[in-house]
C-alpha positions in Angstrom: 93.5 107.0 131.9 91.6 109.9 133.6 92.2 113.6 133.3 94.7 114.0 135.9 96.8 111.0 134.6 96.4 112.1 131.0 97.6 115.4 132.0 100.8 114.0 133.7 101.4 111.5 131.0 101.3 114.2 128.0 103.1 116.5 130.2 106.1 114.1 130.4 105.8 113.9 126.4 106.1 117.7 126.4 109.1 117.8 128.7 111.1 115.3 126.8 114.2 116.0 125.2 114.9 114.3 121.9 118.2 113.7 120.2 116.9 115.1 116.9 118.8 117.7 115.1 118.5 119.6 111.9 121.2 119.1 109.0 124.5 120.9 109.9 124.3 122.9 106.7 121.0 124.3 107.4 122.1 125.2 111.0 125.1 126.9 109.6 123.2 128.9 107.0 120.7 129.9 109.8 123.5 131.3 112.0 125.4 132.9 109.5 122.1 135.0 108.7 121.7 136.1 112.0 125.5 137.0 112.1 125.1 139.1 109.1 122.1 141.0 110.6 124.0 141.6 113.8 127.0 142.8 111.8 124.7 145.2 109.9 123.3 146.7 113.2 127.0 147.4 114.3 128.1 148.9 111.1 124.9 151.2 111.0 125.3 152.0 114.8 121.7 151.2 114.9 120.4 149.0 117.4 116.8 148.8 116.0 118.1 148.0 112.5 120.2 145.1 114.0 117.7 143.8 116.5 114.7 143.9 113.7 116.9 142.3 111.0 117.9 139.7 113.5 114.5 138.8 114.5 113.5 138.7 110.6 116.2 136.7 109.8 115.6 134.4 112.9 112.1 133.7 112.3 112.5 133.2 108.3 115.4 130.7 109.4 113.1 128.8 111.5 110.5 128.3 108.8 113.1 127.2 106.3 114.3 124.4 108.7 111.0 123.1 109.8 109.9 120.3 107.5 112.1 120.9 104.4 110.4 119.3 101.6 110.9 122.0 98.9 114.4 123.6 97.7 115.6 125.5 100.6 115.7 128.7 98.4 112.0 128.3 97.4 111.0 127.7 101.0 113.0 130.6 102.3 111.7 133.1 99.5 108.2 132.0 100.4 108.7 132.4 104.2 110.5 135.6 103.6 107.7 137.4 101.3 104.7 136.0 103.8 106.6 137.4 106.8 107.8 140.7 105.5 104.3 141.4 103.8 102.5 140.7 107.1 105.0 142.9 108.9 104.3 145.7 106.7 100.3 145.0 107.2 100.9 145.2 110.9 102.6 148.5 110.6 99.9 150.0 108.6 97.3 148.9 111.1 99.2 150.0 114.2 96.9 152.2 116.6 93.9 150.8 114.7 92.8 148.3 117.3 89.4 146.9 115.7 90.8 146.8 112.3 94.2 144.9 113.6 92.0 142.4 115.6 89.9 141.6 112.5 92.8 141.1 110.2 94.6 139.0 113.3 91.4 136.7 113.4 91.3 136.3 109.3 95.0 135.8 109.4 95.0 133.0 112.2 92.2 131.3 110.4 94.2 131.1 107.1 97.2 129.8 109.0 94.8 127.2 110.4 93.5 126.2 107.3 97.1 126.1 105.9 97.5 123.2 108.3 95.8 121.0 105.8 99.0 120.7 103.9 100.9 119.2 107.0 102.3 120.5 110.3 105.4 122.4 108.8 103.1 124.4 106.5 100.7 125.1 109.4 104.0 126.3 111.6 105.1 128.6 108.7 101.6 130.1 108.4 101.7 130.8 112.3 105.4 132.7 111.8 103.8 134.8 109.2 100.9 135.9 111.5 103.9 136.6 114.1 104.9 139.4 111.8 101.8 141.1 111.9 101.7 141.1 115.5 105.3 142.4 116.0 104.8 145.5 114.1 101.4 146.2 115.3 102.3 145.9 118.7 105.6 146.9 119.1 106.0 149.8 116.7 105.9 153.5 118.1 103.8 154.5 115.1 103.0 154.0 111.4 106.2 155.3 110.0 108.3 153.6 112.7 106.4 150.4 112.1 107.3 150.7 108.4 111.1 151.3 109.2 111.0 148.3 111.5 109.3 146.0 108.6 112.0 147.0 106.5 114.5 146.0 108.6 112.5 142.8 109.1 112.4 142.3 105.2 116.1 142.8 105.2 116.8 140.0 107.7 114.6 137.6 105.7 116.4 138.7 102.9 119.8 137.4 104.2 118.3 134.2 104.8 117.5 133.7 101.2 120.8 134.8 100.2 122.5 132.4 102.5 120.7 129.5 100.9 122.6 130.2 97.7 126.0 129.4 99.5 127.7 126.1 99.3 127.7 123.3 100.3 124.7 122.3 98.0 122.7 119.2 98.3 122.1 116.9 95.4 119.2 117.7 93.0 115.6 116.8 94.6 117.4 116.1 98.1 114.1 116.1 99.9 112.7 113.6 97.7 115.6 111.4 98.0 115.4 111.4 101.7 111.8 110.3 101.4 112.4 107.5 99.0 115.7 106.5 100.9 113.5 106.2 104.2 110.9 104.1 102.4 113.4 101.6 101.1 115.0 101.5 104.5 111.6 100.8 106.0 111.3 97.9 103.6 114.8 96.7 104.4 113.8 96.6 108.1 110.3 95.0 107.5 111.8 92.3 105.3 113.7 90.8 108.4 111.3 91.8 111.2 109.1 89.0 112.9 105.8 88.8 111.4 103.9 90.1 108.6 102.7 93.5 110.5 105.9 94.9 109.8 104.7 95.2 106.2 101.4 96.9 106.8 102.8 100.5 107.7 102.0 103.0 105.3 103.5 106.0 106.4 106.9 105.8 104.6 105.0 105.6 101.3 102.7 108.7 102.1 105.9 110.6 102.8 107.4 109.6 99.6 104.4 110.4 97.6 103.9 113.7 99.3 107.5 114.7 98.6 107.4 113.6 94.8 103.7 115.5 94.6 105.6 118.7 95.6 107.9 118.7 92.5 106.9 121.1 89.6 105.3 119.6 86.4 108.6 120.6 84.3 110.8 118.6 86.7 108.9 115.5 86.6 110.3 114.0 83.4 113.8 114.4 84.7 112.8 112.8 87.9 111.0 110.0 86.4 113.2 107.4 87.8 112.4 108.2 91.4 108.6 108.1 90.6 109.3 104.5 89.2 111.2 103.8 92.3 108.1 104.7 94.2 106.2 102.3 92.1 108.7 99.5 92.4 108.4 100.0 96.6 104.6 99.3 96.0 105.3 96.2 94.2 108.3 94.9 96.6 106.0 95.2 99.5 103.4 92.9 98.1 106.1 90.5 97.1 107.4 90.4 100.4 104.1 90.1 101.8 103.7 87.0 99.6 107.0 85.6 100.6 106.3 86.1 104.3 103.0 84.2 103.9 104.7 81.0 102.8 105.6 78.2 104.9 108.7 79.1 107.1 112.1 77.6 105.8 115.6 77.9 106.7 116.3 79.1 103.0 113.6 82.0 103.4 115.4 83.7 106.4 118.7 83.9 104.5 117.4 85.1 101.4 115.2 87.6 103.3 118.2 89.1 105.0 119.9 89.3 101.5 116.8 90.9 100.4 117.4 93.5 103.3 120.7 93.9 102.2 119.8 94.9 98.6 116.9 97.3 99.9 119.5 99.2 102.1 122.0 99.5 99.0 119.2 100.9 97.2 118.4 103.3 100.0 122.0 104.4 100.2 122.3 105.1 96.5 119.1 107.0 96.4 120.0 109.0 99.3 123.6 110.0 98.5 123.2 110.1 94.6 126.1 107.7 94.3 125.9 104.2 93.4 126.3 101.4 96.0 126.8 98.1 94.5 125.4 94.8 96.3 128.1 92.0 96.5 127.5 89.6 93.7 127.3 86.8 96.2 124.2 88.3 97.7 122.7 88.4 94.0 123.6 85.0 93.4 122.0 83.7 96.6 118.7 85.3 95.5 118.8 84.3 92.0 119.5 80.6 93.2 116.8 80.9 95.9 114.1 82.2 93.1 115.1 79.5 90.8 114.4 76.7 93.2 111.4 78.2 94.7 108.1 76.3 93.3 106.0 79.2 93.5 105.9 82.8 91.9 106.6 84.9 94.9 110.6 84.7 95.2 110.7 85.2 91.5 108.7 88.4 91.5 110.7 89.6 94.5 113.9 89.1 92.9 112.7 90.7 89.6 111.5 93.7 91.3 114.7 94.0 93.4 116.6 93.9 90.1 114.3 96.8 88.6 114.6 98.9 91.5 118.4 98.7 91.6 118.4 99.8 88.0 116.0 102.6 88.7 118.3 103.7 91.7 121.4 103.6 89.4 119.6 106.0 86.8 118.5 108.4 89.9 122.3 109.2 90.5 123.5 112.5 89.7 125.3 111.6 86.8 122.3 109.7 85.3 119.6 112.2 86.7 118.9 113.6 83.0 117.7 110.4 81.5 114.1 110.8 80.9 111.9 107.9 81.4 108.1 107.0 80.4 105.7 107.7 83.2 105.8 104.9 85.6 103.0 102.6 85.3 102.4 102.4 89.1 102.1 105.9 89.7 100.4 107.4 86.7 98.1 110.0 88.4 100.9 111.3 90.4 103.4 111.3 87.7 101.0 113.3 85.4 99.7 115.5 88.2 98.0 118.8 88.4 99.4 122.2 88.9 100.3 122.9 92.6 98.1 126.0 92.9 95.1 124.0 91.9 95.9 121.0 94.0 96.7 123.0 97.1 93.3 125.1 96.6 91.3 121.8 96.0 92.7 120.2 99.3 92.1 123.4 101.5 88.4 123.5 99.9 87.8 120.1 101.0 88.5 121.3 104.8 85.6 124.1 104.4 82.9 122.0 106.3 82.2 122.1 110.0 82.8 118.6 110.6 86.5 118.8 109.6 88.8 118.9 112.3 91.3 121.3 110.4 88.2 123.6 110.0 87.5 123.6 113.7 91.2 123.9 114.4 91.3 127.2 112.2 88.4 128.7 113.8 89.6 127.8 117.3 92.7 129.1 116.2 91.6 132.7 115.0 89.2 133.1 118.2 92.3 132.0 120.4 94.5 134.2 119.1 92.3 137.4 119.0 91.2 136.7 122.5 94.7 136.3 123.8 95.9 139.4 122.3 92.9 141.3 124.1 93.8 139.5 127.3 97.8 140.4 126.7 96.9 143.9 126.1 94.4 143.9 129.1 97.4 142.7 131.3 99.7 145.5 130.3 102.9 145.7 132.0 102.3 143.3 135.1 102.7 146.2 137.4 105.7 147.6 135.9 107.7 144.1 135.1 106.9 144.2 131.6 105.9 146.0 128.5 103.0 148.4 128.7 100.0 147.8 126.3 101.7 144.7 124.9 99.8 141.6 123.8 101.6 139.7 121.3 103.5 137.2 123.5 100.4 135.9 125.1 98.8 135.7 121.8 102.0 134.1 120.0 102.0 131.6 122.7 98.4 130.5 122.1 98.7 130.3 118.6 101.9 128.2 118.6 100.4 125.8 121.2 97.0 125.1 119.8 97.2 122.2 117.6 94.3 120.0 115.9 95.1 117.3 118.6 94.5 116.9 122.5 97.9 115.5 122.9 100.1 117.7 120.9 98.1 121.0 122.4 98.6 119.7 126.0 102.4 118.6 125.3 103.3 121.8 123.7 101.7 123.9 126.4 103.6 122.0 129.2 107.0 122.2 127.3 106.7 126.0 126.3 105.7 127.2 129.6 108.6 125.3 131.4 111.1 126.3 128.8 109.9 130.1 128.9 110.3 130.1 132.7 113.8 128.6 132.6 114.6 130.7 129.6 113.4 133.8 131.5 115.6 132.9 134.6 118.6 132.5 132.0 117.8 135.8 130.4 117.5 137.7 133.6 120.8 136.5 134.6 122.4 137.7 131.4 120.8 141.1 131.8 122.7 141.8 135.0 126.1 142.8 133.5 126.7 145.5 131.3 127.1 144.6 127.7 129.1 146.5 124.8 127.5 146.6 121.3 130.2 144.2 120.1 129.5 141.9 123.1 125.5 142.2 122.6 125.9 141.1 119.0 128.0 138.3 119.8 125.8 137.0 122.8 122.8 137.2 120.4 124.3 135.2 117.7 125.3 132.6 120.1 121.9 132.3 121.8 120.3 132.2 118.4 122.8 129.4 117.1 121.7 127.2 120.3 118.2 127.9 119.6 118.7 126.5 116.0 120.5 123.7 117.3 117.8 122.6 119.7 114.7 123.4 117.2 113.9 119.5 116.9 114.9 118.6 120.4 111.4 119.6 122.0 109.5 122.3 123.0 111.4 122.5 126.4 114.7 123.1 125.1 113.8 125.1 122.1 111.7 127.6 124.2 114.3 128.0 126.7 116.7 129.3 124.4 114.2 131.2 122.1 112.8 132.8 125.1 116.3 134.0 126.5 117.6 135.2 123.3 114.3 137.3 122.6 114.0 138.5 125.9 117.8 139.3 126.2 117.5 141.2 122.8 114.5 143.3 123.5 115.8 144.1 126.9 119.1 145.6 125.8 118.0 147.1 122.6 114.9 148.5 124.2 116.7 149.5 127.5 114.0 147.8 129.6 114.5 146.9 133.2 115.7 143.5 133.9 112.4 142.0 135.5 111.0 142.3 132.1 112.3 138.6 131.7 109.7 137.5 134.3 107.0 139.2 132.5 107.5 137.2 129.3 107.6 133.9 131.4 104.1 135.0 132.9 102.9 135.9 129.3 103.8 132.4 128.0 102.0 130.7 131.2 98.9 132.7 130.4 98.9 132.0 126.7 99.5 128.3 127.1 96.8 127.9 129.7 94.5 129.7 127.5 95.4 127.7 124.6 94.5 124.5 126.5 91.3 126.0 127.7 90.1 127.0 124.4 90.7 123.5 123.0 88.8 122.1 125.9 85.8 124.4 125.2 85.5 123.4 121.6 87.6 120.1 121.4 88.5 117.9 118.3 88.9 114.5 120.1 90.7 112.0 117.8 88.9 109.1 119.5 85.6 110.3 118.8 86.7 110.4 114.8 87.4 106.7 114.9 83.7 105.4 114.2 83.1 107.9 111.4 86.4 107.0 109.7 86.1 103.2 110.3 82.5 103.7 108.7 84.0 105.5 105.8 86.5 103.1 105.2 84.2 100.2 105.2 82.0 102.1 102.8 84.8 102.0 100.5 85.6 98.3 101.0 81.8 97.6 100.3 82.5 98.6 96.9 86.2 97.6 96.5 86.0 94.0 97.6 82.8 93.0 95.4 84.5 94.7 92.2 87.6 92.3 93.0 85.4 89.3 93.3 83.8 89.8 90.2 87.0 90.0 88.3 87.4 86.4 89.0 84.2 85.6 86.7 86.0 86.6 83.6 89.5 87.9 82.2 89.2 91.6 81.9 86.1 91.8 83.9 87.4 94.4 86.4 87.2 97.9 86.2 90.9 98.9 86.8 90.2 102.6 86.8 87.4 102.1 89.7 89.9 99.8 91.6 92.6 102.3 91.5 90.4 105.1 92.7 89.0 102.8 95.6 92.3 101.7 96.5 93.6 105.1 96.7 90.6 106.3 98.8 90.9 103.3 101.0 94.5 104.0 101.8 93.8 107.9 102.6 91.2 106.9 105.1 93.0 104.0 106.6 95.9 106.4 107.2 93.6 108.8 108.9 92.2 106.1 110.9 95.4 104.9 112.0 96.6 108.5 113.1 93.3 109.1 115.0 93.8 105.8 116.8 97.4 106.7 117.9 96.6 109.9 118.8 93.5 108.9 121.0 95.7 106.9 123.5 96.7 110.3 125.1 93.2 111.5 125.4 91.1 111.0 128.8 89.3 107.9 128.9 86.0 109.8 129.5 86.5 111.2 125.9 87.0 107.7 124.3 84.8 106.2 121.5 82.6 103.2 122.4 86.0 101.2 122.3 88.6 100.8 124.5 92.3 101.3 123.8 93.1 97.7 123.3 90.3 97.5 121.1 91.2 100.4 119.1 94.5 98.9 118.3 92.8 95.6 117.4 90.5 97.5 114.9 93.9 99.0 113.3 95.2 95.6 113.0 92.2 94.0 111.6 91.7 97.0 109.1 95.2 96.3 107.9 94.5 92.6 107.4 91.2 93.3 105.5 93.3 95.9 103.4 96.0 93.0 102.8 93.5 90.4 101.6 92.2 93.2 98.9 95.6 93.7 97.7 96.1 89.9 97.5 92.5 89.5 95.5 93.8 92.2 93.1 97.2 90.8 92.6 95.9 87.5 91.6 93.0 88.3 89.4 92.9 85.7 86.4 95.1 86.4 83.5 93.6 83.5 81.4 90.4 81.9 80.8 91.9 78.6 82.8 92.3 81.1 85.9 88.8 82.1 86.1 86.7 81.0 89.2 83.2 82.2 88.4 81.9 80.6 91.4 83.2 83.4 93.6 80.7 85.9 92.0 78.0 84.2 94.6 79.9 86.1 97.3 79.5 89.4 95.9 76.1 90.4 97.0 76.2 88.7 100.6 79.8 90.5 101.0 78.2 93.9 100.0 75.4 93.8 102.1 77.4 92.6 105.2 80.0 95.3 104.7 77.2 97.9 104.2 75.7 96.7 107.6 79.0 96.9 109.2 79.5 100.5 108.1 76.4 101.3 109.8 77.2 99.4 112.8 80.5 101.1 113.1 78.7 104.6 112.9 76.4 103.3 115.7 73.3 103.1 113.4 72.6 99.2 114.1 74.3 96.3 115.3 75.6 93.4 113.3 75.9 89.7 114.8 79.3 87.9 114.1 79.1 84.7 112.1 76.6 85.6 109.5 79.1 86.1 106.7 80.7 82.9 107.6 77.5 81.0 107.5 77.0 82.4 104.1 80.5 81.4 102.9 80.5 77.9 104.6 77.1 77.3 102.5 78.7 78.5 99.5 81.7 76.3 99.5 79.7 73.2 100.1 77.4 74.1 97.5 80.0 75.4 94.8 82.2 72.3 94.7 85.4 74.2 95.2 86.0 72.7 98.5 86.2 69.2 96.8 87.9 70.5 93.8 90.6 71.8 96.2 90.9 68.8 98.1 91.8 66.7 94.8 94.5 69.2 94.0 95.6 69.7 97.5 99.2 69.5 96.6 99.1 72.1 94.1 96.9 74.4 96.3 99.5 74.2 99.1 102.2 75.4 96.4 100.0 78.1 95.3 98.8 79.4 98.6 102.3 80.9 99.0 102.1 83.0 95.7 99.8 85.4 97.1 101.4 88.7 96.1 103.3 90.7 93.7 101.3 91.2 91.0 104.1 91.0 88.6 103.6 92.2 84.8 105.9 89.2 84.0 104.5 86.8 81.3 107.2 84.2 82.1 106.0 83.2 85.5 105.4 79.5 84.4 102.4 77.1 84.9 102.0 77.9 88.5 99.7 80.9 87.7 97.5 78.8 85.7 97.8 75.3 87.4 95.3 73.1 88.8 95.7 75.1 92.2 94.1 78.0 90.9 90.5 77.2 92.5 92.4 76.3 95.6 94.2 79.6 95.6 91.0 81.5 94.8 89.5 79.7 97.7 92.2 80.5 100.1 92.1 84.1 99.4 88.3 84.3 99.8 88.6 82.2 103.0 91.2 84.8 104.3 89.1 87.8 103.3 86.0 86.3 105.1 88.0 85.6 108.2 89.3 89.2 108.4 86.1 90.7 107.9 84.5 88.5 110.6 87.3 89.3 113.1 86.7 93.0 112.5 82.9 92.3 112.8 83.5 90.7 116.1 85.5 93.7 117.5 83.1 96.2 116.0 80.2 94.3 117.6 81.8 94.8 121.2 81.5 98.6 120.8 78.7 98.7 123.7 80.1 96.3 125.9 82.5 98.4 128.0 79.8 100.7 128.6 77.4 98.0 129.8 79.8 96.6 132.4 80.4 100.1 133.5 76.8 100.7 134.1 76.4 97.4 135.6 79.3 98.2 138.1 
């Protein structure tokens, strides 16, 4: 996909209208805050008070509705304080151009770094910077700017107040939504075709992030939710085990029953009211587990029962029950202070190679340049506000994202929406409006903006531009053509944002080799550590394994995001692999990660389970993964098949293959038990039967196969370029 086709394809995404809306209660509260601000202006007969309070209420309400993970009162208070404080600073530096530009650059850089905490946090940081620009640009003077900042603070305070009004969500509503989505994804994966449906980690990451936001004093009360996260991990492993079993008619019916149980757990967690699964479904699962010759179904049913109990304890009437810290998520449950955790995450981005750091620098430079250009443009020959630059800078700041696809899509959507919104605002500016009619129209336009907040940049900016231009036009007594100046400012700001990104880009595809190499460096420690654990009971350093698995998941998620974002980028900016090869790499990385999970789940529990012969693979596997990491980064090449050759020699020499053949019947039964790692001690003899060497050999064979498949794809990194050169 070349540059032009990339622009067209991404532009379509930017112009797409989605059927996604905020919660009706959140929209109602936002509209109510803007209504209170408009009524305040009417009562005081002060258009400036009404308009600035409306602006404060509007922007603060948007900050509250974007990615609501914390309690709405906490979010609204944080946005209100930040936006109001920046408005005061903007008023104080009004007329001091160089000081204002310096502060603007610093504030934009901080907002860019705040993107480390997520997209919603980055947008809230940008909204705070908007407060700085409004009073610095629009205020008639320092005193007038402080008056404007005071009314803005009043509007943000109204947003905080309306969050205290009913109806009220259940306690820990954001955490409930994330956990409910997690169990809903497990329900869908349990009946989906193929084991790949279980490889997605996004719902797990979202649930962990939501729980991570809870303050330390709230965690004992929410211990059941932490337990549900741990059980979700175990359920996924058990499902993975069952999905690897030989297909059988009974499995399909049992997996459908499993999906129903998981769906009921999801509804219980989401609503805070218990949704019981029919007894017939439970009886079906129990009989299925009892009839199974392997451990996987029994582990799955046990995990489902535990998750049901935790879901019941998470309901409103039982939420006060304090549980022990869940064993699966001890570090998350214990946690650290949110301030220290946030500071550590931001500090980790303070390096030139970090895409977030580059985004922050790009944002700071872009916003300052856009402000200077906006002020230089002036009033567009009488069509706009003289010496007014914040609209260009605002557009540049809200369009610039760390990724190419999002930046270009937002530029298309925001520019098109602004043009259409300006056309509508120009039409609305033609008739004469009474103060009451102006207030009503302002509230209606704001309400439509809130309703379309999550439908895409096109619809949002259509109504947002219409609302702000309509408000400024009538309050400031500006001529009707001002609407066209705002559209022109938006187009200039959007084009400038794309240009700045292309001057100093952060291509996602180019991050793939480095992320893949980093993930392989984690595996070169994790997989040998797991194989060493088969030599003796307790030989595994579980603290090291847990740390490595956490790091592996984090890098794998970053790699998956980079691969997904790379599809929107022009082919000229691709890494050495094609788009199809990148998708194959993602699949193969998930396969290797799944093998590591199964190796960990079946580490020996008794001396009879040990398979000391596997330690012969530790050094060859470590050396191969080390070389593969360097090959992924482009430092050397690795020939596929080398690890397979070593493994074939090992199996022939160790005698495991012959032992497996003698116990083939037991081996076939144990192969399906690759999975959940239950803590139960009553699993029966299948965990230590004669099939243990066969299971260990099957796991090591699957691991070698997965690593060799990944090696083959990595080794093909230069083939597309050679074919292109030959052509």
